Structure formats: C-alpha cells, structure tokens
PyMOL Python script that loads the backbone (N, CA, C, O; Angstrom):
from pymol import cmd

cmd.read_pdbstr("""\
ATOM      1  N   MET A   1     180.694 171.581 -72.786  1.00  0.00           N
ATOM      2  CA  MET A   1     180.512 170.594 -71.116  1.00  0.00           C
ATOM      3  C   MET A   1     178.914 171.621 -70.687  1.00  0.00           C
ATOM      4  O   MET A   1     178.683 172.764 -70.293  1.00  0.00           O
ATOM      5  N   ASN A   2     178.230 170.573 -70.998  1.00  0.00           N
ATOM      6  CA  ASN A   2     176.718 170.850 -70.353  1.00  0.00           C
ATOM      7  C   ASN A   2     176.403 170.717 -69.097  1.00  0.00           C
ATOM      8  O   ASN A   2     175.301 170.183 -68.968  1.00  0.00           O
ATOM      9  N   LEU A   3     177.181 171.119 -67.618  1.00  0.00           N
ATOM     10  CA  LEU A   3     176.848 170.153 -66.483  1.00  0.00           C
ATOM     11  C   LEU A   3     175.262 170.488 -65.256  1.00  0.00           C
ATOM     12  O   LEU A   3     174.695 171.523 -64.909  1.00  0.00           O
ATOM     13  N   LEU A   4     175.100 169.397 -65.019  1.00  0.00           N
ATOM     14  CA  LEU A   4     174.419 169.224 -63.527  1.00  0.00           C
ATOM     15  C   LEU A   4     174.187 170.968 -62.863  1.00  0.00           C
ATOM     16  O   LEU A   4     175.099 171.548 -63.452  1.00  0.00           O
ATOM     17  N   THR A   5     173.895 171.411 -62.503  1.00  0.00           N
ATOM     18  CA  THR A   5     173.938 172.415 -61.555  1.00  0.00           C
ATOM     19  C   THR A   5     173.488 171.711 -59.870  1.00  0.00           C
ATOM     20  O   THR A   5     172.781 170.897 -59.277  1.00  0.00           O
ATOM     21  N   PRO A   6     174.286 172.522 -59.765  1.00  0.00           N
ATOM     22  CA  PRO A   6     174.263 172.228 -57.939  1.00  0.00           C
ATOM     23  C   PRO A   6     172.938 171.536 -57.519  1.00  0.00           C
ATOM     24  O   PRO A   6     173.065 170.332 -57.297  1.00  0.00           O
ATOM     25  N   ASP A   7     171.936 171.950 -57.396  1.00  0.00           N
ATOM     26  CA  ASP A   7     170.674 171.373 -57.325  1.00  0.00           C
ATOM     27  C   ASP A   7     169.487 170.467 -58.260  1.00  0.00           C
ATOM     28  O   ASP A   7     168.317 170.097 -58.165  1.00  0.00           O
ATOM     29  N   GLU A   8     170.646 170.394 -59.211  1.00  0.00           N
ATOM     30  CA  GLU A   8     169.896 169.536 -59.887  1.00  0.00           C
ATOM     31  C   GLU A   8     170.909 168.171 -59.718  1.00  0.00           C
ATOM     32  O   GLU A   8     170.626 167.155 -60.353  1.00  0.00           O
ATOM     33  N   LEU A   9     171.955 168.200 -58.938  1.00  0.00           N
ATOM     34  CA  LEU A   9     172.496 166.936 -58.516  1.00  0.00           C
ATOM     35  C   LEU A   9     172.350 166.805 -56.844  1.00  0.00           C
ATOM     36  O   LEU A   9     173.054 166.042 -56.183  1.00  0.00           O
ATOM     37  N   HIS A  10     171.745 167.318 -56.514  1.00  0.00           N
ATOM     38  CA  HIS A  10     171.235 167.328 -54.783  1.00  0.00           C
ATOM     39  C   HIS A  10     169.786 166.669 -55.263  1.00  0.00           C
ATOM     40  O   HIS A  10     169.405 165.751 -54.536  1.00  0.00           O
ATOM     41  N   GLU A  11     169.157 166.914 -56.078  1.00  0.00           N
ATOM     42  CA  GLU A  11     167.361 166.065 -56.760  1.00  0.00           C
ATOM     43  C   GLU A  11     168.211 164.769 -56.829  1.00  0.00           C
ATOM     44  O   GLU A  11     167.936 163.900 -56.001  1.00  0.00           O
ATOM     45  N   LEU A  12     169.105 164.556 -57.622  1.00  0.00           N
ATOM     46  CA  LEU A  12     169.803 163.727 -57.924  1.00  0.00           C
ATOM     47  C   LEU A  12     169.520 162.389 -56.849  1.00  0.00           C
ATOM     48  O   LEU A  12     168.747 161.457 -56.628  1.00  0.00           O
ATOM     49  N   THR A  13     170.822 163.085 -56.355  1.00  0.00           N
ATOM     50  CA  THR A  13     171.415 162.160 -55.230  1.00  0.00           C
ATOM     51  C   THR A  13     170.958 161.840 -54.144  1.00  0.00           C
ATOM     52  O   THR A  13     171.194 160.792 -53.544  1.00  0.00           O
ATOM     53  N   ASP A  14     170.045 163.001 -53.694  1.00  0.00           N
ATOM     54  CA  ASP A  14     169.320 163.014 -52.226  1.00  0.00           C
ATOM     55  C   ASP A  14     169.961 163.352 -51.137  1.00  0.00           C
ATOM     56  O   ASP A  14     169.666 163.104 -49.968  1.00  0.00           O
ATOM     57  N   CYS A  15     171.101 164.091 -51.687  1.00  0.00           N
ATOM     58  CA  CYS A  15     172.198 164.620 -50.680  1.00  0.00           C
ATOM     59  C   CYS A  15     172.478 165.951 -51.000  1.00  0.00           C
ATOM     60  O   CYS A  15     172.399 166.464 -52.116  1.00  0.00           O
ATOM     61  N   ALA A  16     172.788 166.440 -50.021  1.00  0.00           N
ATOM     62  CA  ALA A  16     172.774 167.804 -49.837  1.00  0.00           C
ATOM     63  C   ALA A  16     174.834 168.343 -49.794  1.00  0.00           C
ATOM     64  O   ALA A  16     175.334 169.468 -49.759  1.00  0.00           O
ATOM     65  N   ARG A  17     175.496 166.966 -49.817  1.00  0.00           N
ATOM     66  CA  ARG A  17     176.554 167.667 -48.993  1.00  0.00           C
ATOM     67  C   ARG A  17     177.521 166.674 -50.374  1.00  0.00           C
ATOM     68  O   ARG A  17     177.378 165.660 -51.057  1.00  0.00           O
ATOM     69  N   LYS A  18     178.482 167.757 -50.165  1.00  0.00           N
ATOM     70  CA  LYS A  18     179.354 167.036 -51.722  1.00  0.00           C
ATOM     71  C   LYS A  18     180.157 165.755 -51.968  1.00  0.00           C
ATOM     72  O   LYS A  18     180.380 165.153 -53.018  1.00  0.00           O
ATOM     73  N   GLY A  19     180.596 165.462 -50.476  1.00  0.00           N
ATOM     74  CA  GLY A  19     180.899 163.751 -50.194  1.00  0.00           C
ATOM     75  C   GLY A  19     180.419 163.283 -50.764  1.00  0.00           C
ATOM     76  O   GLY A  19     180.646 162.676 -51.810  1.00  0.00           O
ATOM     77  N   ASP A  20     179.284 163.543 -49.935  1.00  0.00           N
ATOM     78  CA  ASP A  20     178.038 162.218 -50.329  1.00  0.00           C
ATOM     79  C   ASP A  20     177.493 161.937 -51.564  1.00  0.00           C
ATOM     80  O   ASP A  20     177.042 160.857 -51.947  1.00  0.00           O
ATOM     81  N   GLN A  21     177.561 162.912 -52.122  1.00  0.00           N
ATOM     82  CA  GLN A  21     176.852 163.161 -53.803  1.00  0.00           C
ATOM     83  C   GLN A  21     177.932 162.688 -54.373  1.00  0.00           C
ATOM     84  O   GLN A  21     177.571 162.094 -55.389  1.00  0.00           O
ATOM     85  N   VAL A  22     179.392 162.627 -54.214  1.00  0.00           N
ATOM     86  CA  VAL A  22     180.326 161.719 -54.580  1.00  0.00           C
ATOM     87  C   VAL A  22     180.300 160.320 -54.644  1.00  0.00           C
ATOM     88  O   VAL A  22     180.453 159.537 -55.581  1.00  0.00           O
ATOM     89  N   GLU A  23     180.063 160.166 -53.391  1.00  0.00           N
ATOM     90  CA  GLU A  23     179.909 158.361 -53.419  1.00  0.00           C
ATOM     91  C   GLU A  23     178.728 157.807 -53.851  1.00  0.00           C
ATOM     92  O   GLU A  23     178.734 156.779 -54.529  1.00  0.00           O
ATOM     93  N   TRP A  24     177.897 158.270 -53.592  1.00  0.00           N
ATOM     94  CA  TRP A  24     176.279 158.178 -54.233  1.00  0.00           C
ATOM     95  C   TRP A  24     176.738 158.113 -56.113  1.00  0.00           C
ATOM     96  O   TRP A  24     175.878 157.556 -56.795  1.00  0.00           O
ATOM     97  N   LEU A  25     177.703 158.520 -56.708  1.00  0.00           N
ATOM     98  CA  LEU A  25     177.573 158.658 -57.830  1.00  0.00           C
ATOM     99  C   LEU A  25     178.809 157.912 -58.196  1.00  0.00           C
ATOM    100  O   LEU A  25     179.335 157.903 -59.309  1.00  0.00           O
ATOM    101  N   ARG A  26     179.111 157.441 -57.391  1.00  0.00           N
ATOM    102  CA  ARG A  26     180.690 156.492 -57.597  1.00  0.00           C
ATOM    103  C   ARG A  26     179.667 155.444 -57.263  1.00  0.00           C
ATOM    104  O   ARG A  26     178.800 155.209 -58.104  1.00  0.00           O
ATOM    105  N   LYS A  27     179.672 154.999 -56.490  1.00  0.00           N
ATOM    106  CA  LYS A  27     178.636 153.660 -55.881  1.00  0.00           C
ATOM    107  C   LYS A  27     177.736 153.230 -57.701  1.00  0.00           C
ATOM    108  O   LYS A  27     177.995 152.281 -58.440  1.00  0.00           O
ATOM    109  N   ARG A  28     177.033 153.985 -57.839  1.00  0.00           N
ATOM    110  CA  ARG A  28     176.510 153.480 -59.040  1.00  0.00           C
ATOM    111  C   ARG A  28     177.013 153.623 -60.209  1.00  0.00           C
ATOM    112  O   ARG A  28     176.281 153.611 -61.198  1.00  0.00           O
ATOM    113  N   GLY A  29     178.340 153.782 -60.300  1.00  0.00           N
ATOM    114  CA  GLY A  29     178.969 153.451 -61.910  1.00  0.00           C
ATOM    115  C   GLY A  29     178.649 155.315 -62.634  1.00  0.00           C
ATOM    116  O   GLY A  29     178.615 155.486 -63.852  1.00  0.00           O
ATOM    117  N   TRP A  30     178.529 156.039 -62.025  1.00  0.00           N
ATOM    118  CA  TRP A  30     178.818 157.711 -62.947  1.00  0.00           C
ATOM    119  C   TRP A  30     180.196 158.036 -63.195  1.00  0.00           C
ATOM    120  O   TRP A  30     181.219 157.925 -62.519  1.00  0.00           O
ATOM    121  N   VAL A  31     179.896 158.551 -64.576  1.00  0.00           N
ATOM    122  CA  VAL A  31     181.842 159.108 -64.564  1.00  0.00           C
ATOM    123  C   VAL A  31     181.351 160.430 -64.602  1.00  0.00           C
ATOM    124  O   VAL A  31     180.381 160.954 -65.149  1.00  0.00           O
ATOM    125  N   PHE A  32     182.563 160.969 -63.650  1.00  0.00           N
ATOM    126  CA  PHE A  32     182.128 162.338 -63.363  1.00  0.00           C
ATOM    127  C   PHE A  32     183.756 163.399 -62.959  1.00  0.00           C
ATOM    128  O   PHE A  32     184.879 162.900 -62.879  1.00  0.00           O
ATOM    129  N   ASP A  33     183.531 164.444 -62.823  1.00  0.00           N
ATOM    130  CA  ASP A  33     184.879 165.245 -62.531  1.00  0.00           C
ATOM    131  C   ASP A  33     184.532 165.424 -60.872  1.00  0.00           C
ATOM    132  O   ASP A  33     183.610 165.000 -60.176  1.00  0.00           O
ATOM    133  N   ILE A  34     185.817 166.325 -60.563  1.00  0.00           N
ATOM    134  CA  ILE A  34     185.458 166.700 -59.051  1.00  0.00           C
ATOM    135  C   ILE A  34     186.144 168.529 -59.110  1.00  0.00           C
ATOM    136  O   ILE A  34     187.284 168.845 -59.449  1.00  0.00           O
ATOM    137  N   GLY A  35     185.089 169.411 -58.690  1.00  0.00           N
ATOM    138  CA  GLY A  35     185.925 170.356 -58.688  1.00  0.00           C
ATOM    139  C   GLY A  35     186.853 170.996 -58.201  1.00  0.00           C
ATOM    140  O   GLY A  35     187.582 170.146 -57.690  1.00  0.00           O
ATOM    141  N   GLU A  36     187.355 172.151 -58.013  1.00  0.00           N
ATOM    142  CA  GLU A  36     188.409 172.476 -57.060  1.00  0.00           C
ATOM    143  C   GLU A  36     187.706 172.481 -55.766  1.00  0.00           C
ATOM    144  O   GLU A  36     188.405 172.220 -54.787  1.00  0.00           O
ATOM    145  N   THR A  37     186.454 172.729 -55.572  1.00  0.00           N
ATOM    146  CA  THR A  37     185.809 173.306 -54.357  1.00  0.00           C
ATOM    147  C   THR A  37     185.192 171.744 -53.840  1.00  0.00           C
ATOM    148  O   THR A  37     184.449 171.735 -52.859  1.00  0.00           O
ATOM    149  N   GLY A  38     185.401 170.937 -54.271  1.00  0.00           N
ATOM    150  CA  GLY A  38     184.930 169.522 -54.276  1.00  0.00           C
ATOM    151  C   GLY A  38     183.724 168.864 -54.514  1.00  0.00           C
ATOM    152  O   GLY A  38     183.339 167.717 -54.286  1.00  0.00           O
ATOM    153  N   ARG A  39     183.223 169.831 -55.015  1.00  0.00           N
ATOM    154  CA  ARG A  39     181.584 169.690 -55.794  1.00  0.00           C
ATOM    155  C   ARG A  39     182.134 168.472 -57.255  1.00  0.00           C
ATOM    156  O   ARG A  39     182.957 168.639 -58.155  1.00  0.00           O
ATOM    157  N   PRO A  40     181.028 167.026 -56.837  1.00  0.00           N
ATOM    158  CA  PRO A  40     181.358 166.398 -58.102  1.00  0.00           C
ATOM    159  C   PRO A  40     180.445 167.375 -59.675  1.00  0.00           C
ATOM    160  O   PRO A  40     179.309 167.849 -59.641  1.00  0.00           O
ATOM    161  N   LYS A  41     181.407 167.403 -60.853  1.00  0.00           N
ATOM    162  CA  LYS A  41     180.716 168.197 -61.724  1.00  0.00           C
ATOM    163  C   LYS A  41     180.490 166.386 -63.061  1.00  0.00           C
ATOM    164  O   LYS A  41     181.206 165.531 -63.582  1.00  0.00           O
ATOM    165  N   VAL A  42     179.141 166.744 -62.986  1.00  0.00           N
ATOM    166  CA  VAL A  42     178.749 165.904 -63.962  1.00  0.00           C
ATOM    167  C   VAL A  42     177.837 166.415 -65.171  1.00  0.00           C
ATOM    168  O   VAL A  42     176.799 167.077 -65.162  1.00  0.00           O
ATOM    169  N   ASP A  43     178.765 165.748 -66.456  1.00  0.00           N
ATOM    170  CA  ASP A  43     177.567 166.275 -67.800  1.00  0.00           C
ATOM    171  C   ASP A  43     176.461 165.854 -68.112  1.00  0.00           C
ATOM    172  O   ASP A  43     176.162 164.688 -67.854  1.00  0.00           O
ATOM    173  N   ARG A  44     175.707 166.588 -68.654  1.00  0.00           N
ATOM    174  CA  ARG A  44     174.144 166.302 -68.789  1.00  0.00           C
ATOM    175  C   ARG A  44     174.161 164.897 -70.190  1.00  0.00           C
ATOM    176  O   ARG A  44     173.332 164.004 -70.364  1.00  0.00           O
ATOM    177  N   ALA A  45     174.979 165.092 -70.697  1.00  0.00           N
ATOM    178  CA  ALA A  45     174.966 163.666 -71.532  1.00  0.00           C
ATOM    179  C   ALA A  45     175.416 162.141 -70.511  1.00  0.00           C
ATOM    180  O   ALA A  45     175.568 161.175 -71.258  1.00  0.00           O
ATOM    181  N   GLU A  46     175.590 161.873 -69.337  1.00  0.00           N
ATOM    182  CA  GLU A  46     176.085 161.302 -68.669  1.00  0.00           C
ATOM    183  C   GLU A  46     174.798 161.128 -68.005  1.00  0.00           C
ATOM    184  O   GLU A  46     174.255 160.074 -68.333  1.00  0.00           O
ATOM    185  N   TYR A  47     174.218 161.756 -67.267  1.00  0.00           N
ATOM    186  CA  TYR A  47     173.361 161.716 -67.288  1.00  0.00           C
ATOM    187  C   TYR A  47     171.724 161.396 -67.702  1.00  0.00           C
ATOM    188  O   TYR A  47     170.766 161.156 -66.968  1.00  0.00           O
ATOM    189  N   GLU A  48     171.831 161.507 -69.333  1.00  0.00           N
ATOM    190  CA  GLU A  48     171.047 161.336 -69.951  1.00  0.00           C
ATOM    191  C   GLU A  48     171.180 159.289 -69.541  1.00  0.00           C
ATOM    192  O   GLU A  48     170.510 158.411 -68.998  1.00  0.00           O
ATOM    193  N   ARG A  49     172.263 159.426 -70.122  1.00  0.00           N
ATOM    194  CA  ARG A  49     172.982 157.595 -70.253  1.00  0.00           C
ATOM    195  C   ARG A  49     172.479 156.932 -69.155  1.00  0.00           C
ATOM    196  O   ARG A  49     172.193 155.739 -69.246  1.00  0.00           O
ATOM    197  N   HIS A  50     172.321 157.592 -68.051  1.00  0.00           N
ATOM    198  CA  HIS A  50     171.886 156.910 -66.893  1.00  0.00           C
ATOM    199  C   HIS A  50     170.252 156.248 -66.921  1.00  0.00           C
ATOM    200  O   HIS A  50     169.729 155.134 -66.961  1.00  0.00           O
ATOM    201  N   MET A  51     169.731 158.014 -66.862  1.00  0.00           N
ATOM    202  CA  MET A  51     168.601 158.056 -67.127  1.00  0.00           C
ATOM    203  C   MET A  51     167.020 157.735 -67.686  1.00  0.00           C
ATOM    204  O   MET A  51     165.901 157.828 -67.181  1.00  0.00           O
ATOM    205  N   ILE A  52     167.673 157.210 -69.307  1.00  0.00           N
ATOM    206  CA  ILE A  52     167.328 157.048 -70.469  1.00  0.00           C
ATOM    207  C   ILE A  52     167.986 155.211 -70.920  1.00  0.00           C
ATOM    208  O   ILE A  52     167.622 154.541 -71.887  1.00  0.00           O
ATOM    209  N   GLY A  53     168.877 154.868 -69.985  1.00  0.00           N
ATOM    210  CA  GLY A  53     169.209 153.642 -70.150  1.00  0.00           C
ATOM    211  C   GLY A  53     170.349 152.817 -71.011  1.00  0.00           C
ATOM    212  O   GLY A  53     170.635 151.622 -71.076  1.00  0.00           O
ATOM    213  N   GLY A  54     170.886 154.050 -71.663  1.00  0.00           N
ATOM    214  CA  GLY A  54     171.696 153.779 -72.846  1.00  0.00           C
ATOM    215  C   GLY A  54     173.049 153.517 -72.431  1.00  0.00           C
ATOM    216  O   GLY A  54     173.408 153.964 -71.342  1.00  0.00           O
ATOM    217  N   LYS A  55     173.965 152.764 -73.239  1.00  0.00           N
ATOM    218  CA  LYS A  55     175.222 151.897 -73.114  1.00  0.00           C
ATOM    219  C   LYS A  55     176.583 152.754 -72.653  1.00  0.00           C
ATOM    220  O   LYS A  55     176.553 153.720 -73.415  1.00  0.00           O
ATOM    221  N   LYS A  56     177.534 152.870 -71.965  1.00  0.00           N
ATOM    222  CA  LYS A  56     178.349 153.405 -71.141  1.00  0.00           C
ATOM    223  C   LYS A  56     179.124 153.293 -72.174  1.00  0.00           C
ATOM    224  O   LYS A  56     179.420 152.198 -72.651  1.00  0.00           O
ATOM    225  N   GLN A  57     179.588 154.552 -72.690  1.00  0.00           N
ATOM    226  CA  GLN A  57     180.909 155.061 -73.498  1.00  0.00           C
ATOM    227  C   GLN A  57     181.880 154.064 -73.228  1.00  0.00           C
ATOM    228  O   GLN A  57     182.321 153.971 -72.082  1.00  0.00           O
ATOM    229  N   PRO A  58     182.433 152.998 -74.489  1.00  0.00           N
ATOM    230  CA  PRO A  58     183.780 152.404 -74.283  1.00  0.00           C
ATOM    231  C   PRO A  58     184.658 153.497 -73.763  1.00  0.00           C
ATOM    232  O   PRO A  58     184.570 154.661 -74.153  1.00  0.00           O
ATOM    233  N   GLN A  59     185.686 152.985 -72.677  1.00  0.00           N
ATOM    234  CA  GLN A  59     186.765 153.082 -72.867  1.00  0.00           C
ATOM    235  C   GLN A  59     187.652 153.563 -73.947  1.00  0.00           C
ATOM    236  O   GLN A  59     187.576 153.042 -75.059  1.00  0.00           O
ATOM    237  N   LYS A  60     188.554 154.592 -73.685  1.00  0.00           N
ATOM    238  CA  LYS A  60     189.505 154.346 -75.154  1.00  0.00           C
ATOM    239  C   LYS A  60     191.011 153.701 -74.400  1.00  0.00           C
ATOM    240  O   LYS A  60     191.713 154.135 -73.486  1.00  0.00           O
ATOM    241  N   LYS A  61     191.116 152.230 -75.438  1.00  0.00           N
ATOM    242  CA  LYS A  61     192.178 152.046 -74.731  1.00  0.00           C
ATOM    243  C   LYS A  61     193.769 152.803 -75.610  1.00  0.00           C
ATOM    244  O   LYS A  61     193.760 153.635 -76.518  1.00  0.00           O
ATOM    245  N   GLY A  62     195.136 152.080 -74.865  1.00  0.00           N
ATOM    246  CA  GLY A  62     195.683 152.329 -75.688  1.00  0.00           C
ATOM    247  C   GLY A  62     196.472 151.634 -76.206  1.00  0.00           C
ATOM    248  O   GLY A  62     197.057 151.410 -75.146  1.00  0.00           O
ATOM    249  N   PRO A  63     197.198 150.907 -77.124  1.00  0.00           N
ATOM    250  CA  PRO A  63     197.830 150.329 -78.210  1.00  0.00           C
ATOM    251  C   PRO A  63     198.328 149.204 -77.672  1.00  0.00           C
ATOM    252  O   PRO A  63     199.117 149.485 -76.770  1.00  0.00           O
ATOM    253  N   ASN A  64     198.187 147.887 -77.865  1.00  0.00           N
ATOM    254  CA  ASN A  64     198.282 146.692 -77.249  1.00  0.00           C
ATOM    255  C   ASN A  64     199.739 146.614 -77.456  1.00  0.00           C
ATOM    256  O   ASN A  64     200.240 146.376 -78.555  1.00  0.00           O
ATOM    257  N   THR A  65     200.495 146.847 -76.230  1.00  0.00           N
ATOM    258  CA  THR A  65     202.043 147.145 -76.173  1.00  0.00           C
ATOM    259  C   THR A  65     202.653 145.777 -75.340  1.00  0.00           C
ATOM    260  O   THR A  65     203.830 145.700 -74.985  1.00  0.00           O
ATOM    261  N   SER A  66     201.796 144.886 -75.138  1.00  0.00           N
ATOM    262  CA  SER A  66     202.148 143.402 -74.128  1.00  0.00           C
ATOM    263  C   SER A  66     203.520 142.829 -74.913  1.00  0.00           C
ATOM    264  O   SER A  66     204.442 142.538 -74.150  1.00  0.00           O
ATOM    265  N   TRP A  67     203.781 142.617 -76.465  1.00  0.00           N
ATOM    266  CA  TRP A  67     204.843 141.908 -77.221  1.00  0.00           C
ATOM    267  C   TRP A  67     205.750 142.304 -76.552  1.00  0.00           C
ATOM    268  O   TRP A  67     206.626 141.533 -76.160  1.00  0.00           O
ATOM    269  N   TYR A  68     205.747 144.002 -76.181  1.00  0.00           N
ATOM    270  CA  TYR A  68     206.694 144.892 -76.781  1.00  0.00           C
ATOM    271  C   TYR A  68     208.142 144.720 -75.591  1.00  0.00           C
ATOM    272  O   TYR A  68     207.981 144.637 -74.373  1.00  0.00           O
ATOM    273  N   GLY A  69     208.892 144.706 -75.971  1.00  0.00           N
ATOM    274  CA  GLY A  69     210.458 143.873 -75.029  1.00  0.00           C
ATOM    275  C   GLY A  69     210.829 142.661 -74.835  1.00  0.00           C
ATOM    276  O   GLY A  69     211.860 142.447 -74.199  1.00  0.00           O
ATOM    277  N   SER A  70     209.696 141.127 -75.589  1.00  0.00           N
ATOM    278  CA  SER A  70     209.499 139.933 -75.341  1.00  0.00           C
ATOM    279  C   SER A  70     210.230 139.938 -76.031  1.00  0.00           C
ATOM    280  O   SER A  70     210.225 140.739 -76.965  1.00  0.00           O
ATOM    281  N   THR A  71     211.608 138.612 -75.767  1.00  0.00           N
ATOM    282  CA  THR A  71     212.342 138.303 -76.549  1.00  0.00           C
ATOM    283  C   THR A  71     211.846 136.611 -77.246  1.00  0.00           C
ATOM    284  O   THR A  71     211.708 135.507 -76.721  1.00  0.00           O
ATOM    285  N   THR A  72     211.753 136.917 -78.085  1.00  0.00           N
ATOM    286  CA  THR A  72     211.680 135.071 -78.819  1.00  0.00           C
ATOM    287  C   THR A  72     212.818 134.937 -79.862  1.00  0.00           C
ATOM    288  O   THR A  72     213.270 135.587 -80.804  1.00  0.00           O
ATOM    289  N   GLN A  73     213.141 133.326 -78.981  1.00  0.00           N
ATOM    290  CA  GLN A  73     214.341 132.710 -79.666  1.00  0.00           C
ATOM    291  C   GLN A  73     213.959 131.716 -80.491  1.00  0.00           C
ATOM    292  O   GLN A  73     212.980 131.039 -80.178  1.00  0.00           O
ATOM    293  N   THR A  74     214.354 131.574 -81.155  1.00  0.00           N
ATOM    294  CA  THR A  74     214.011 130.511 -82.633  1.00  0.00           C
ATOM    295  C   THR A  74     215.140 129.991 -82.842  1.00  0.00           C
ATOM    296  O   THR A  74     215.294 129.203 -83.776  1.00  0.00           O
TER     297      THR A  74
END
""", "prot")
cmd.dss("prot")
cmd.show_as("cartoon", "prot")
cmd.util.cbc("prot")
cmd.orient("prot")
C-alpha cells in the first residue's frame, strides 16, 4: 500500500486537524482507513482515481442469499 503522507493530506484537504481531514474525505466519497492515531490513511491509487476522474472500484458483494430460508409451497 502506497499511502499519502501527512503533508500531502494537509495539502489535499486544506485541513491541519485529522478530524477535519476525515470529515473532508467522507463528504467527498473518498475510500480510506483510519489509523490508531485517528489520522486518515489514503492510498495513492484512491488519490489518483479522484484526481484523474476515474471510476470508483465496485464494492465486492457476497452471494445473493435472499432465497435462503424462504418456503415455497406448491
């Protein structure tokens, strides 16, 4: 994983405080993790996706189990 540096996050969000950075990223739909210190961790690929205008990676979904447990009486 190639993460943005704290300085790069500050420059991107224009926010110095980690809580404000998290809020900025969430409002704009960025995918990121939060480290033990509360600082957001943004992968460089996510940064490039937003800055280049690429499409968001689709969320992986599990199998459709909506039929499971249904009782069909014929």
